[in-house]
N, C-alpha and C positions, 0 to 999 in steps of 0.2 A: 771774208770767209764766213760760211753759214754756221748757225748754231750747232747743227748736226756734226759738222767736220770738227768743230771745237771740242765737242764731246767725245768724238772718236779719237782725237789725238791727246786727250787729257790723260795724264799718267795715272796708273792704278797705285793708290796708296797702300802702304803695308797695313795688313789687319793686325788686331791685337794678337791673334794666334801666331803671326809670323814674327812678333816682337818679343814674346816671352821666352824665358829660359827653358831648358829641358825639364828641370824640376817643376817649373811653373806649368808647363804643358801637362805633365803627368798629374799634378794637383788639380788643375782645372778639368781635365778629362774624367778623373775619378769622381769629383764633386758633381759634375753634370750627370754622370751615369747613375750615381746613387740616388739623386733626386728623382730621376726618371723611374728607376726600378721600384721605388716606393708605390707608385701608381699602377705599375704594370705586373707586379709579382702574382696576383691572383690569376691572371690570364696565363702566366707561365706555368703555374701549377696545373691548370686544366690542359694546357698544350702537352705537358709531360705525360699526363695520364692518357690523353687521346692517342699519343704516339705508342703507348705500351699496350693498349687494349687490342686483343686479338693477336698478340705476339706469337709467332711461330704456329699459327693455327689457320687452317683453311676456312674455318667458320668465323665470321665477323662478329665482333662485339660492338654494341652501341649504347654502352652505359652513359658515356659522355657524347651527346650527339652534336653539339656546337658550343662555342664559348660561353654564351649567356646561360644556356641550360646547364652546362657543366659547372659554372660557378654556383648556380642555384642549388645543384645536387650536393656540391661540396659544403656549401654554407648550411644546408639543411642537416647534413649528417655530422659535420665536424665544426661548424660555427666559424667565426671570423679567424680563429687561430688556424683552422684548416685552410682557409683561403690565402693566409700569409705564411704557409709552411716554407721553411728555407729562407726566410727574408734576410736574417743576419748573414747567412752564408752567401746570399746573393749580393749583399752590400760589399763584403770583403772581396767576393769574386769580381764584382764590377770595378772596384778600385784597381785590382790587378790587371784585369782584362782590357777594360775600356780606358783606364788610365794609360796603359801601354798602347793600345790600338789607336786611340785619339791623340794621346800626348806625343807619340813618336812619329805620327804621320807627317807633320810639317817638317821636323828636322830631317827625316829621311828624304823627303821630297826636295828640300832645299839642297841637300848634299848631291842628289842625283842631278838636279837642275844646274848646279854650279859645275858638276863634272862634264855634262854634255852640252851645256850652253854657258861657257865661262865668260862670254862678252856681254851677256844680258843679266840684268838684275833678276835674281831667282824668283822673287815674289811676283813678277809679271808673267811668268811662264805658266801656261796651262797645257801640258803635254799629256795626252790620254795614257799612253804606255807607262810613262813615269808615274802618273797618279795611281794607275792600277798596281804597279810594283810596290809603290810606297804603301798603298792600302794593305796589300797582302803581306808584306814584310812586317808592318806594325801589328797586323793581326796575328801573325805567327808568334811574335814576342808575347803578346797578350794571352794567347792560347796556352803557351807553356807555363807562364807565370800563374795563370788563374786555374789551371786544370784540376788541382786537388780540391779546390773550393767548388767548382762545377760538379765534380764527382759527388761531394757531400750534398750539395744543393739538390741534384737530381734524386738521390736516394731519399732525402727528407721529403721532397715534394711528391714522390710516388708512394710513400708510405700512407696507408689508410686502413684502419681497423674495420671501417664500414664496407668499403669496396676495395678488395685486394686485387691489384693488377701487376703482372710480372713478378720478379723477385721482390720480396719485402724486407727491408732493412731498417731497423729502428735505432736512431741516434737521438740522444736527449738535447744535443746542441752541436755547434760547429766543432768545438774542441774535443768533445766526446767522439765525434766521427773521425776526426784526424788521428786521435790517439788509438782508437779501436783498429783502424786500418793499419796504422804503423806497427802496432803490436802483432797483428796477425799476418800481414804481408810485407812489412818493411817499406822502404822508400819507393820501390818499384810499384807496390800496391796504390800508393798515393798518386802515381802518375799513370795508372791503368787508363788506357783509352786516349792517351795524349796525342797519338797519331791521328785518330779520328777528330779530336779537337782542333788540331792544326788545319786539317782539310776543311772542316766546317767554318772555322773562324776566318781562315784566309779567303775562302770564297765569299763570305759576307763582307769582310773588309775591303776586298778587292773592288766591289761595286758600290758600297755605301758612300764613302767620302768622295771618291771621283765623280759619281753621279750628282752628289750634292753640290760639289764645286762647279761642275759643268753647267748644271741647271741655274745655279745662283749667278755665276758670271755671265751666262747667256742672257738671262733676264735683265741683268744690269746693263750689259753691253748694247743690247737692242732697245733699251729704255722702255721695256714692257713693265717693269716694276722698279721701284726705288729701294734703297737699302733700308728695310723695315722689318718689323716682326713677321708680317705677311710674306715677305720674300723668304725668310728663313723657314717658315711653315710650309710653303709650297715646295721649296727645294728638298726639305726633309721628307715630305710625303712621298715624292717621286722616288727618292732614295730608298725609303722604307719598303716600297713595293718591289723594287729590284732586289733588294736583300732577301725578302720573303721567297721569291721564286727560285733564286739561285741556291739558297741555304737550306730549304726544308728537307730535301732527301738526306743531306749529310747530318742534319739536326735529329732526324728520326734514328739514324744509325748510331750517332753519338749517345743519344738518350738510352738506347738499348744496351750498348757496350758498358756505359757507366753504371746502369742499374743491375747488371747481371752479377750474381754471387758466385757462380761457377765460371767455366770457360766454355760456354756454349758457342761463343763467337771468338775466333782466333785474332780477328782484327777487323778494321772497317770494310775491306773488300769481301771477306768471308761473310760478314753480317749483311752486306749489300746483296750478295748472291743468294744467301739462304732466305732473306726477307722477300725478295722478288720471286724466287722459286716457289715458296710456300703460300705467300699471301697475294702475289701479283704486283705488278709495277705500281699500281695505285696506292700500295702501302707506303711508298716513299713520300706520299703527300698526306699521310695521316696527320691530323692536327694542323693542316694548312690554314684553315679558317682562324684558328686560334693564333697561328703564326702571324698572319696578316693583322689580326685584331690586336696582337701584342706588339709586333715589330713596328707597325706604322706609328702608333702613339709613342712607343718607346724611342724610336728614331727621332720623331718630331720633338719630344720632350728633351732627349739627350743633346741633340745638335742645337736646339734653341736655347737650352740652359748653357751649353758650351760657349755660345756667343757671349753670354753674360759673364760666366765664370772666367773666361779668358780676359775679358776687359777688367774684371775685379783683380785677378792675379797680376795682370800687367800694371794696374794702378798701384798695387802694393809693392811690386818690384821697383817701380819707378820712384816711389817714395823712399824706399830703403836705399837705392842708389844715390839719391840726392843727399842723403845723410852720410 
């Protein structure tokens, strides 16, 4: 038997992600996302403001022209604190959103694999529809859990005394924001825009992890790359580009719904129609450069860190079980 056939028939071993518990998956996913967002939050601030400039106006605004110029404008006017606006909210949000999205992906995928392929070990199966459904389902869980924090984060990041774009809401911190909204609008106010959040996050989740896994396993199966950090980076980069293309229109809509003080938008579809009617279809890709500039490194960092945090959590869980 040739070496190639031996490789082809070699069984796929379970990864650390497939061995850890649900709590372990949630913990590892949250840790990875928080580490990543520390580096990418300034780009998120620029993206938010680029998506709001020229809102509901036929006349375009170009205060923030691109991610690099945008960060320099914010730094010049507001300093490093301006570049890291909403960072604490982003941390808490990432724990809820990505902890759920990344943490529940494998458990949901395993349940579906066992349901539809009961005769095969679930960790060996790479079925595209199941991967897509698993990604979207875990994304929806994350979107609902993290929605109030995304709301606070968006409003904190859009606020600027130097350059006011869209509705301006000032919160001194995460708790102040949550308390203020709860006092004035109740629980419903905290979940304003959750329908748009579900659409946005489900669309991104539906492509992120499936593309990552397909690329990763394809490169391994065809012996193009070995299991290494370079493999994880390559798979993550491709997944990040896919996420940016699919998610940006819904991201623009979500940013505007979250940032509104009044009810200028009744929901995501109303926002979509009004935005396209007044600003043109290109408005749905406002901030796309920042989206790519953010999502690519964020996806690379998150999924690369995830490989390591999953191994760490698996190691801890194994030691606990041994005792």
